[in-house]
Each structure stands twice: as structure tokens, then as C-alpha cells.
C-alpha positions in Angstrom: -41.6 -39.8 20.7 -37.9 -40.1 21.4 -35.8 -37.8 19.4 -32.2 -38.8 18.9 -29.5 -36.8 20.6 -27.7 -34.6 18.1 -24.2 -36.0 17.3 -21.1 -34.2 16.3 -17.5 -34.9 15.9 -15.0 -32.7 17.7 -11.5 -32.4 16.2 -8.8 -32.7 18.8 -8.4 -28.9 19.2 -12.1 -28.4 20.0 -11.9 -31.4 22.3 -9.1 -29.7 24.2 -11.1 -26.6 24.6 -14.0 -28.6 26.0 -11.9 -30.5 28.5 -10.1 -27.4 29.6 -13.4 -25.6 30.0 -14.1 -28.0 33.0 -10.9 -27.0 34.8 -11.0 -23.7 36.7 -8.0 -21.4 35.8 -7.2 -23.2 32.6 -6.5 -21.3 29.5 -6.1 -22.6 26.0 -3.7 -21.1 23.6 -4.5 -21.9 20.0 -2.7 -21.0 16.8 -2.4 -22.0 13.1 1.0 -23.1 12.0 2.1 -23.3 8.4 3.2 -26.9 8.4 1.6 -30.2 7.7 -0.1 -32.1 10.5 2.4 -34.9 10.1 5.4 -32.6 10.5 3.9 -30.8 13.5 2.8 -34.0 15.4 6.2 -35.7 14.6 7.6 -32.9 16.9 4.8 -32.6 19.6 4.2 -36.4 19.7 7.8 -37.1 20.6 7.4 -37.0 24.2 11.1 -37.6 25.1 12.5 -35.4 22.3 10.7 -32.5 20.5 7.8 -32.1 23.0 10.4 -30.7 25.6 11.8 -28.4 23.1 8.4 -26.9 22.4 6.9 -26.8 26.0 8.9 -24.1 27.8 8.9 -25.6 31.4 9.7 -29.1 30.5 13.3 -29.9 31.2 13.0 -33.6 30.8 10.1 -36.0 30.1 10.8 -39.8 30.2 8.2 -42.3 29.2 8.3 -45.2 31.7 5.3 -47.1 30.5 3.2 -47.2 27.4 0.3 -49.5 26.8 -1.6 -48.7 23.6 -2.5 -45.1 23.9 -2.1 -44.9 27.7 1.2 -43.3 28.7 3.0 -43.0 32.1 6.0 -40.6 32.2 8.3 -38.9 34.7 8.8 -35.2 34.3 11.0 -32.6 35.6 10.4 -29.0 35.2 12.9 -26.1 34.7 12.2 -25.2 38.2 13.2 -28.7 39.6 9.7 -29.8 40.3 9.1 -33.5 39.5 5.9 -35.3 38.5 4.7 -38.7 37.5 2.2 -38.0 34.7 -0.4 -40.4 33.5 -2.6 -39.9 30.5 -3.5 -40.6 26.8 -1.5 -39.9 23.7 -2.7 -40.5 20.2 -1.9 -38.8 16.9 -3.0 -35.2 17.4 -3.8 -35.5 21.0 -2.0 -35.7 24.4 -3.4 -35.2 27.8 -1.2 -36.0 30.7 -1.7 -35.2 34.5 -0.4 -35.8 37.9 -1.4 -34.7 41.3 0.1 -31.4 40.8 0.5 -30.9 37.0 -1.6 -30.9 33.9 -0.4 -30.8 30.2 -2.7 -30.9 27.3 -1.7 -30.6 23.6 -3.8 -31.0 20.5 -3.3 -30.6 16.7 -5.7 -31.0 13.8 -5.1 -30.6 10.0 -6.5 -27.3 8.6 -6.0 -26.7 5.0 -2.3 -26.9 4.1 -1.4 -26.3 7.8 -2.2 -27.3 11.3 -4.2 -25.9 14.1 -2.5 -26.4 17.4 -3.7 -25.8 21.0 -1.8 -25.9 24.4 -3.2 -25.9 28.0 -1.8 -26.9 31.4 -0.3 -25.7 34.5 0.1 -26.4 38.2 -2.9 -28.1 39.7 -4.4 -27.5 43.0 -4.6 -31.0 44.6 -8.1 -32.3 45.2 -9.7 -29.6 43.0 -10.4 -29.2 39.4 -8.4 -26.0 39.2 -5.1 -24.7 38.0 -3.1 -21.9 39.5 -3.6 -19.3 36.7 -0.1 -17.7 37.0 1.8 -17.8 33.8 -0.5 -20.1 32.0 -1.1 -17.7 29.0 2.5 -16.8 28.8 3.6 -20.4 28.7 1.1 -21.2 25.9 2.3 -18.3 23.8 5.9 -19.4 24.3 5.0 -22.9 23.2 3.5 -21.6 20.0 6.7 -19.4 19.2 8.9 -22.3 20.0 6.9 -24.8 17.9 6.9 -22.3 14.9 10.7 -21.7 15.1 11.3 -25.4 15.2 9.3 -26.1 12.1 
């Protein structure tokens, strides 16, 4: 007898944990912020504005193409590195990557506030791995900046 596979729905924060779990060196920083999902995502979802104010290393991000939820953007870090990022952005979810960079941001309503999660870092080309230097510190800085902007 064929038993059906169990089904579950993951919110965006849990989904970010699952995806980051498959990337060696990735770390997810998660926090609860006392602001509505709509307010939080208005900031985080604004890739060319608020997003760069929250993510510490993002000096500039410019969307060059958007087709539905698929995004292509040019990024410049505070250290001068450049990247052409491709990925998906939808309410509560953003996963962008290039050959050398990965950025993941998620948000989910939780009671009167919002649960947020950040991951990312410099990728090792041709391997599913991030260089783990500074990943935890950058995630914590993103949470502090987000909280201050709200």
C-alpha cells in the first residue's frame, strides 16, 4: 500500500534555514522585530533603497532586470567588489546569488511583529560553500540596522 508523503508548509524563515543548511559555511541570523510584516518588508524588499541600509556590506544595489519574481541586479560592496546577482524576490523572500556572492533574506509575520532571517557571504566558485569569515557578525549588524530603521 502506498502511503502519501507527509506534507508541510514552511514559512519563508524556515525555508531560508533549509536552503542555507545545504551551503557549507552558511549561517542564518534570525530575530524577532516588533514591527508589522508590511513595514519590515517595505524596507527589506526595496532592493535599491532600504535593503542597502540594512545589509552592512551593500554599498549599492541596482536592479537591471525584473521578470515577475525573477531579479537580476548589479551590486557593489563597501570593499569595492562587484557582482551580478540573479535570483528570486517575492514578499517575505529574497535569494540572490552570483558566482562569488550569496544573499538570502526572509521575513514572516509572527503575532504582532515579524520574524526575520539573514544569510549570505562570499562564495567559493564551483562549490556549495561560503567563506565563513564575518558571516555571523554581518547578520547581527543587519538585525541591529533593521531594528534601528523601524
